[in-house]
Every structure is written in C-alpha cells, then in structure tokens.
N, C-alpha and C positions, 0 to 999 in steps of 0.2 A: 411401545417400542416396535418399530418395523422389523420384519424378518430380513435376514441376509439373503443374498442371491442363491446361495447353496440351499438354505432352508426352504426358500420359496420353490426351488426346483424339486426338492424332495417332497414337499407338500403336493405339488402338481402331479408328480408321479404316483403318489399314494391315491390321490383323487381319481386319476385315470384308471388305476388298477381296480378301485372300488366300482367305478362305472362299468368296466369290462366284466367284473365278476358278478355283480348283481344290479343290473340297470333299473329294475323296478324299485328296489330299495333306495337307490341313489336318486331316482326321480322324486320319490316321496320326500326324502330329506331335503332336496333342493328347493322344494316349494317354499316360497318366501311368505305367503299370506297364511297365517294360522287359521283364518276363518274357513278356509277350504277343508281343514281337518274337522272343524266343528260342523260344517255342512254335511260331510260324510257321516258323522255321528248322528245327525238329525235324520238322515235317510235311513240309517240302520235302526234307529229308535222307532221310526214310523213303521218299518217292516216288522219289527218286534211287536209293536202294538197290534198290528193287523193279525199277526200270528197268535197273539194272546186272545183276540176276539174269536178267532176260529177255534182255538182250543177250548175256550169257555163255552161256545155254542155246542161243540161236539159233546162236552160234558153234560150240558143241560139236556140235549136231545137223547143221549144214551143213559140219562139218570145216574151219572157217575159224579157224585158231589166233589170228590177229591180232584177230578179232572177239571171241573168248572172253577174250583178255587185256585187250582194251579194256573189256569188260563187268566184268571183275574190278577194273580200275583205277577205273571209275565207282563200283562198290560200295565200294571202299576209301576213295575220296574222300568219298562220302556218309556213311560211318561216322565218319570223322574230323571232318567238319563237324558232324554230329549230336552227337557226343561233346563237342566244344568248346562247342556251344550248350547242351547239358545241364549241363555243368560251370558255365558262366556263369550259367545260369538258377537253379541251386541254390547259387551263391555259392562254389564250390570253387576256381575259378581266379583270381578277382580279390581275394578278401577277405584282408586282412593280419591277422595275429593281433592281438587286442585288447591295448592297453597295460596293462590291469589283470589280465592272466592271471597266475595264481599258478604259481610254479615249485616243485615238490616239494622239501622240504628234503634237502640232501645232493647234489642234482643241479645242475650249473652250467647257467645259462641258455644256450640255443642262440644262436650267433651266425649272422647271416644270411650273411655273406661269410666263408668259412673260409680262403680263399686256396688256393694250389696245394699239391700234395703235398709238395714240397721245403720250402715255407714252414712247413707244419705239422710236418714232421720237425725243422727247425731250432728251432722253438718248443719242441718236446718236449725237445730236447737242452739248450736253455738252461734250461728248468725243472728238469731233472735236476741240472744243475750249481749252480743257485741253491739247491736244497733241501739240499745238502751243507754 
C-alpha cells in the first residue's frame, strides 16, 4: 500500500533530519550493496590477523607463553570472522538452493532434514520389508 502525500512528506522530513544530525550514519545506512559491509569486515579481519601474528611473535620472543597463546587466539578469531564474512559476501552461507534446480535422473532429491542415525536405519529396514 503506497504512502499518502502527507506521510511521504513526513518521511522525507525525518530522513533530512537524520542526514543533518548524523551524516556518517546516514551514509552507512544508505549504502545499498551489502557486500561493501562484508568487504569492510574482511579488511578488519585481516588487520586483526596481522595484529595476532605480532602479539604471538612478541610472546615467543619474550618467552611469555600466555601472550603467544593470546596472539594465536586473536589470529584464529580473525580468520573465522573473515571466513564467515567472505562466505556471506559470496553467497555461500545464506543462499538456499533454487526451487527450479534439476535433479539428475536416477538420483533421489536430497532431503534437508535427514533425521538421526537410528531413524535412518529404521527407515531402511522398513523399505527392505516393503520391497519384498
């Protein structure tokens, strides 16, 4: 349902007030491509990884084991954060398979929720007895 003229004017006034009050935040919100957000996260993760390497090396040189382990943990966290951002940026983590995807003949379609191991075994047992 479209907005009335009055509602549209109010919305425009609120938007202008937001831009005047905090232009940096408004510019961030206005960005239409979500990949730019994930690119920024990748840059931050790379910086975090480099910082972790430096911390780990300082811990090794100064023979402070806890500092070296802390640097390794920072590196690991930065790698995981960067990898999750990269996956989302390229559409690997969020994208569901398209409904029009073709299944090769002779192969059953994959089910999303397969159940527990015992449920699958019981299903196989039932299918064997039904085939006879």
